[in-house]
N, C-alpha and C positions, 0 to 999 in steps of 0.2 A: 379096705376094711379098717375101721378105727382100731388103733392099738397094734396093728400088724405091720411088719416090714415087707409084706408081700409085694408092694409096689416099689420096693427098693429104697424108700426114703427114711432117713433118720435125721432128726434135728440135733445140731450141736448148739447147746444153750449158752452161747457166748457171743458178745459183740466185739470182743477184743480180736482184732485182725491178726496180731502176732500169734495169739493163742490158737486161733482157728487154723492157721497155716501149720502150726506144730502138731495139733491134734490130727489133722488130715494126713500128715506125713507118717504119724504113728499108726493110725487106725486103718487107713485104706488098704495097705497090704494084707492086713488080718481079716478084712471084711469084703472080699471080692463080691461085686454085684450090688453092694449097698451104696447109695448116694447120700453123702453126708452134707446136709444143708445148713446154712447159717440161720440164725434166729433173729428176727427184727421186731418181736413182740415186746410187751411190757416186761421190765425187769422187776423181780420181786425184791422185797426187803430181805437182806441176808441177816436174819435174826438168830441163826444157829450159834451154838457155843463151841463148835468144832468144824474142821474142814469138811468132814463127811456130812454133817447136818446141813451146811450151806450148799454143798454140791447137790444134795437131794432136793433142797428147796428150789434151786434153779432148774433142775431137771423136771420136777413136778410142774412148775409154772409153764415151762415150754411144752410139755406133753399136754397139759390142760388147754393151752391156747391153740395148739395145732391139731390135737387128736392123734399125733404121731408119736412113736417111740422117741425119747429124748435122752441125750447123753450130756452130762455136764461135769465140770471139774471145779474145784476150789483149791487154791494153792497159796503158799506164802513161805516166808522164811522165819525160822525159829532160832533165836540166838541165846546160847546158854547164859552169857553174862547179863542178859536182860530178863532172865527168868522165863525164857521161851517166847518172849515177844520179839517182833511185832505179831507173829502168829496169824490168826484170822484177820487181823487189822493191817496186814502188810500193804494192801493196795491204797490205804488211806492213812498211813502212819503219820504223815506230816500234816494231815487235815483233809477234809472233804474237797474233792476237786483238784488236789495237788498232783503234780506230775511225778513220774518215776524218778526223775532226776532229783526232785525235792525230797522224796522219800529216802533216796540213797544218801543225800547230803545230811539229813537228820541222823540217820543210823551211823554214819561215819563220825559225826560229831559226838554222839552218845558214847561211842566206843573209843574216843580219842585217847583216853588214858588207860585203856585196858591192854595189858601186855599180850604179846603174840600167843603165848601158851594158853591164854584164857579166851580166845576168840572163836571157839568152836561154834558151829552152826549147822543147821540142816534145812534144806528145802523139803517141804511136805506138800503132797498133792493127794486129794481125794477124788476119785472118779466114780460117777454115779450113772445108773441107767434106770429110767422109768418107762415102762410100757403101760399105757393107760388101762386101768381096770384089771391088770393082771400080774404085774411083776415090778419090783423095785429092789435095788441093791446098791451098795457103795463099798469101795475098798480104798486102801491108802498105801501110798508109796513114799519112800524117803531117800534123800540124796545128801550124804554127809560131807562136811568140809569145814572151812574156816573163813572168817571175814578178813579181807585184805585191808590195807590202810589207805589205798587209793584205787581208783578205777583202772581196770586193764581190759582192753579189747573193745571192739565196736559192734560185735554181734549180740544176739540174744535180746532180752528186754528185762524190765524190772530190776531186780537186784543182781542179775547175772554178772555185771562188770566187777563186783566186789566179792564174789563168791569163788573160792578156790576149792574145787572138789578134792577129797582125799585121794592121794596117789597121783595127782596131776600137778604139773608145773605151770599150767595155764588156767586162767579164770574161765568160768562158764561162758563168758562173752568172747573168749578167744578160741573156743572150740568151733569146729565146723558143724553145721546143722546135723549131719549124720552122726558125728561123735557125741554131740549132746543127746540126741535121740536114743543112742545106745545105752546110756547110763542114767539119764535124768530121773528125777522123782516122778515126773509125768509118765515117762515110759514105764516105770515100775508099776505105777498105779494102773495104767491101762492094760499092761500085760496081764495083771491079775484080774482085770475086769473082762477080758476077751472071752474066757469060758462062760462067764455069766451072761455076756452079750449073746453068745450063741444059744444059750438056754432061753433067755428072755425073748429073743427075736425068732426063736424056733428055726435056726439055720441048720 
């Protein structure tokens, strides 16, 4: 039935393999019996002015294309010394089609002369659910820390190697997946979304 999760399928509106792995790790234990599928349909233009708006845009597009409930997230890093940027432009900070490594290089260069005490930052994630014709909602989670002066660690993705979470002596890229999942911005956003998922999916 369109818009229902009765057949156990929910679309994850992302083509980022790293993100899909992380979302499944977070969501599958909270949604037993639900099959979280990847999305290979057209990607919408992310024209929102906030993480929540862009997450909803992506979830609406996937729900419209598949007729299934869709979950999406939009996330990035906000640096105080840059007035909150890169923010929603995090994935393309160094230009369209550039790599994570190039985005990190640019951010490190921009903060080259910024003293340690002024390098505060936060990861922000918005999590959205759209059930076609019936329900939509979005919530936001944050993970606070500082920007390191050089990369540390081989794990994670995006800006993880230069983000030092508050209270930690290891970068986000040095944390084991389970450690990151326990405290990350994405974990906090989806923990807040789970009750809404149960309502929207009628679980």
